[in-house]
C-alpha positions as CSV (number, residue, x, y, z in Angstrom):
1,M,74.5,51.0,-23.2
2,I,72.1,49.0,-21.1
3,T,71.7,45.4,-22.0
4,K,68.2,44.0,-21.9
5,I,66.8,40.5,-22.2
6,Y,64.4,39.6,-24.9
7,R,62.2,36.6,-25.7
8,V,61.7,36.1,-29.4
9,K,59.0,33.9,-31.0
10,G,58.5,32.9,-34.6
11,T,58.7,30.2,-37.2
12,F,61.3,29.1,-39.7
13,V,61.0,26.8,-42.8
14,M,63.2,23.7,-43.2
15,G,62.3,21.6,-46.2
16,D,58.6,21.6,-46.5
17,E,57.8,22.1,-42.8
18,Y,57.4,25.1,-40.6
19,H,58.9,24.9,-37.2
20,K,58.1,27.2,-34.2
21,F,60.8,28.6,-32.0
22,T,61.2,30.6,-28.8
23,K,64.6,32.0,-27.9
24,E,65.9,34.3,-25.3
25,Y,68.9,36.6,-25.8
26,K,70.7,39.6,-24.2
27,A,71.0,42.6,-26.4
28,T,70.9,46.4,-26.4
29,C,67.9,46.8,-28.8
30,E,65.4,44.9,-30.9
31,A,67.4,45.4,-34.1
32,D,70.3,43.5,-32.5
33,I,68.0,40.7,-31.6
34,K,66.8,40.3,-35.1
35,E,70.3,40.2,-36.4
36,K,71.2,37.5,-33.8
37,I,68.2,35.4,-34.9
38,Y,69.0,35.6,-38.6
39,E,72.7,34.9,-38.0
40,R,72.3,32.0,-35.7
41,F,69.5,30.2,-37.6
42,G,71.3,30.8,-40.8
43,S,74.6,29.3,-39.6
44,K,73.0,26.4,-37.6
45,H,70.3,25.4,-40.1
46,G,71.7,26.8,-43.3
47,I,68.5,28.8,-44.1
48,N,68.1,32.3,-45.6
49,R,66.5,35.3,-43.8
50,N,63.4,35.1,-45.9
51,Q,62.8,31.6,-44.4
52,I,62.6,33.0,-40.9
53,S,59.5,34.8,-39.6
54,I,59.8,36.7,-36.3
55,S,56.3,37.1,-34.8
56,D,57.0,38.6,-31.4
57,I,59.9,40.3,-29.6
58,T,59.2,41.0,-25.9
59,E,61.5,42.5,-23.3
60,I,61.5,40.3,-20.2
61,T,62.9,40.6,-16.6
62,P,65.7,38.3,-15.3
63,E,63.1,36.5,-13.2
64,E,61.1,35.5,-16.3
65,V,64.1,33.9,-18.1
66,I,63.6,30.2,-18.9
67,D,66.7,29.4,-20.9
68,P,69.3,27.9,-18.6
69,I,72.2,29.4,-20.6
70,V,70.8,32.9,-20.3
71,K,70.1,32.3,-16.6
72,E,73.8,31.3,-16.1
73,I,75.0,34.5,-17.9
74,L,72.9,36.7,-15.6
């Protein structure tokens, strides 16, 4: 399986406020990316899947990566 890099944009609800997020992850497909987002936000912020809204998932090249942790992995 070929691993690709994706940039994910969206919002999540914490309390009464909406917060925007942009994350970059390596995965084999978009479905894996969605699961990673739900799992990590759920465990880190203690929120449910219905409190997370993913607005955009874009495949990016290694040159477009901004996240220093993802850059180090590459």
